[in-house]
C-alpha positions in Angstrom: 46.7 135.0 100.6 48.0 134.8 96.7 51.5 136.0 97.9 51.3 133.0 100.8 50.2 130.8 98.2 53.2 131.7 95.8 55.8 131.0 98.9 54.1 127.6 99.4 54.2 126.3 95.9 57.4 127.6 95.4 58.4 125.5 98.5 56.8 122.3 97.5 58.6 122.9 93.9 62.2 123.0 95.8 61.1 120.2 97.9 60.4 117.7 95.4 63.6 118.9 93.7 65.7 118.1 96.8 63.8 114.6 97.2 65.3 114.0 93.5 68.2 114.7 94.4 68.1 112.5 98.1 67.2 109.6 96.3 69.8 109.9 93.1 72.3 110.2 96.2 71.2 107.4 98.2 70.8 105.2 95.0 74.4 106.2 94.1 75.6 105.1 97.3 73.9 102.2 97.8 76.6 101.2 95.3 79.5 101.3 97.8 81.1 98.3 99.0 80.4 98.1 102.8 82.2 99.2 105.6 82.7 102.7 104.7 84.4 105.5 106.3 84.0 109.1 105.8 86.9 111.7 106.2 86.4 115.4 106.7 89.0 118.1 106.5 89.6 121.8 105.2 89.5 122.3 101.5 92.1 124.8 101.9 94.9 122.1 103.1 97.8 122.1 100.5 98.3 118.6 99.3 101.5 118.4 100.5 101.2 119.6 103.7 101.3 117.0 107.1 97.6 116.6 107.1 97.0 116.3 103.7 99.8 113.1 103.6 98.2 111.8 106.5 94.7 111.5 104.9 96.1 109.9 102.0 97.9 107.3 104.1 95.3 106.6 106.2 92.5 106.3 103.4 95.3 104.1 101.3 95.8 101.9 104.3 91.8 101.7 104.7 91.0 100.9 101.3 93.8 97.7 101.6 91.4 96.3 104.2 88.6 96.9 102.0 86.9 99.8 103.3 85.6 102.7 101.1 86.3 106.0 101.5 83.6 109.1 101.4 84.6 112.5 101.4 83.2 115.8 100.5 84.4 115.5 97.2 86.6 118.8 97.0 89.9 119.8 97.4 92.3 120.0 100.2 91.7 116.7 102.6 89.1 115.6 100.7 91.3 115.0 97.6 93.8 113.7 99.7 91.6 110.7 101.1 90.2 110.3 97.5 93.3 110.1 96.2 94.6 107.5 99.0 91.8 104.8 97.8 92.2 105.6 94.3 96.0 104.8 94.3 95.4 101.7 96.1 93.1 100.5 93.6 95.6 101.4 90.8 98.5 99.5 92.8 96.2 96.7 93.5 95.2 96.5 89.6 98.7 96.3 88.8 99.8 93.4 91.0 100.4 90.3 89.3 97.7 88.0 89.9 96.5 90.6 92.4 92.4 90.3 93.6 91.2 93.4 94.9 88.7 93.7 97.5 86.1 96.0 96.3 86.4 99.5 97.2 85.1 102.9 96.1 86.3 106.4 96.4 83.1 108.5 96.6 82.4 112.2 96.7 79.4 114.1 98.1 79.6 117.6 96.8 77.9 120.7 97.0 77.0 123.0 93.8 77.8 126.8 93.9 80.5 126.1 96.8 83.5 128.7 96.3 83.6 127.5 92.9 84.8 123.9 93.8 85.4 121.2 91.2 84.9 117.5 92.0 88.7 116.2 92.7 90.3 113.8 89.9 90.3 110.9 92.3 86.2 110.7 92.9 85.3 107.3 91.3 81.3 108.1 92.2 80.5 111.6 92.5 77.3 112.8 94.0 76.3 116.7 93.4 73.6 118.1 96.4 72.6 122.1 96.5 71.9 122.1 100.1 74.4 121.4 103.3 72.1 119.5 105.2 71.2 117.3 101.9 75.1 117.0 101.9 75.8 116.1 105.6 73.0 113.6 105.7 74.3 111.2 102.9 78.2 111.8 104.2 76.7 110.6 107.5 74.1 107.6 106.5 76.0 105.4 105.0 79.3 105.4 106.8 80.1 103.6 110.2 83.1 105.6 111.6 84.5 109.3 111.0 87.7 111.0 110.6 88.0 114.7 111.2 91.4 116.5 109.9 91.9 120.4 110.7 89.1 122.6 108.8 87.3 125.7 109.5 83.6 126.3 109.9 82.5 123.7 107.5 84.7 121.2 109.2 83.4 122.1 112.5 79.8 122.3 111.6 80.1 118.7 110.2 82.2 117.3 113.4 79.2 118.9 115.3 76.6 117.3 113.5 78.1 113.8 114.0 78.4 114.3 117.5 75.0 115.4 118.2 73.8 112.6 116.1 75.7 110.3 118.2 75.0 112.1 121.7 71.0 112.0 120.9 71.1 108.6 119.7 69.9 109.1 115.8 72.8 107.1 114.7 74.7 104.4 116.4 77.6 105.4 118.4 80.7 104.8 115.7 84.7 106.1 116.0 84.8 110.0 115.6 88.5 110.7 115.4 90.1 114.0 115.5 93.3 114.1 113.8 95.9 116.4 115.2 95.9 117.0 119.2 97.4 120.3 118.8 94.7 122.0 116.9 92.2 120.5 118.5 93.2 121.3 121.8 91.6 124.5 122.4 88.3 122.4 121.6 89.0 119.7 123.9 89.6 122.1 126.9 86.1 124.1 126.3 84.5 120.4 126.3 86.2 119.2 129.3 86.6 122.5 131.4 83.4 124.6 130.0 80.8 122.5 128.5 80.9 119.6 131.3 82.2 121.6 134.2 78.9 123.6 133.8 76.5 120.7 133.2 75.9 121.5 129.4 77.0 117.7 128.5 77.5 114.4 130.4 80.6 112.7 131.0 79.7 110.2 128.2 79.3 112.7 125.6 83.3 113.3 126.6 83.6 110.1 125.1 82.1 110.2 121.9 85.7 111.8 120.6 88.9 110.4 120.6 92.0 112.6 119.3 95.1 111.4 118.1 98.1 112.1 116.0 99.2 108.9 114.6 97.7 107.6 111.5 99.1 103.9 112.4 96.7 104.1 115.7 93.6 105.5 114.0 93.9 103.2 111.2 93.8 100.6 113.8 90.8 101.3 115.7 88.8 101.7 112.1 90.1 98.6 111.0 88.9 96.7 114.1 85.5 98.4 114.5 85.4 97.9 110.7 85.6 94.0 111.0 83.1 93.9 114.0 80.2 95.5 112.1 80.5 92.6 109.2 
């Protein structure tokens, strides 16, 4: 009995700490000018690679439309996206007589994650301790999602979003996967295995859109954000 009570109170203590972090993260993210888009992708993507350049360009263009950018706050795709929003603000501030739309480049990072540090382009960094809490914040205040190539963490985030949309735990929003060549095996599995065997419905297939063109992704997100305002 004493051992069970110890486990119980240890859990309550950790739960209290989690709630404090979550409330702090929520308070920080409510400062975000809306609308906001979350950009996911691999931390190991090289900054001069194609995908990082696309993430940077897309985030910069969205920021130009007054869209805030949220990432996981780390390196790779996350850093590229935060840098895009940051560069827009910097260029806008330097413009003569410019009136910048309110934009924020935010990151929701995780403590003790592969020794990662918050990238230098994050204006507001929120540090969480658990993956599920981090994912909740990354999804809660966004109305659209872009997923660049990445590893297990990126796949985890992608399927979290798809499942929330499928089960109507969040409104159906644009879920854009960038790079058709990278995502093609996943698309084939969805269409030829999961759908064919009745594990998902035809409407579920339409939850994602796979693109290569930054311009097309930008237009979809810009138009959707305009509808939501």
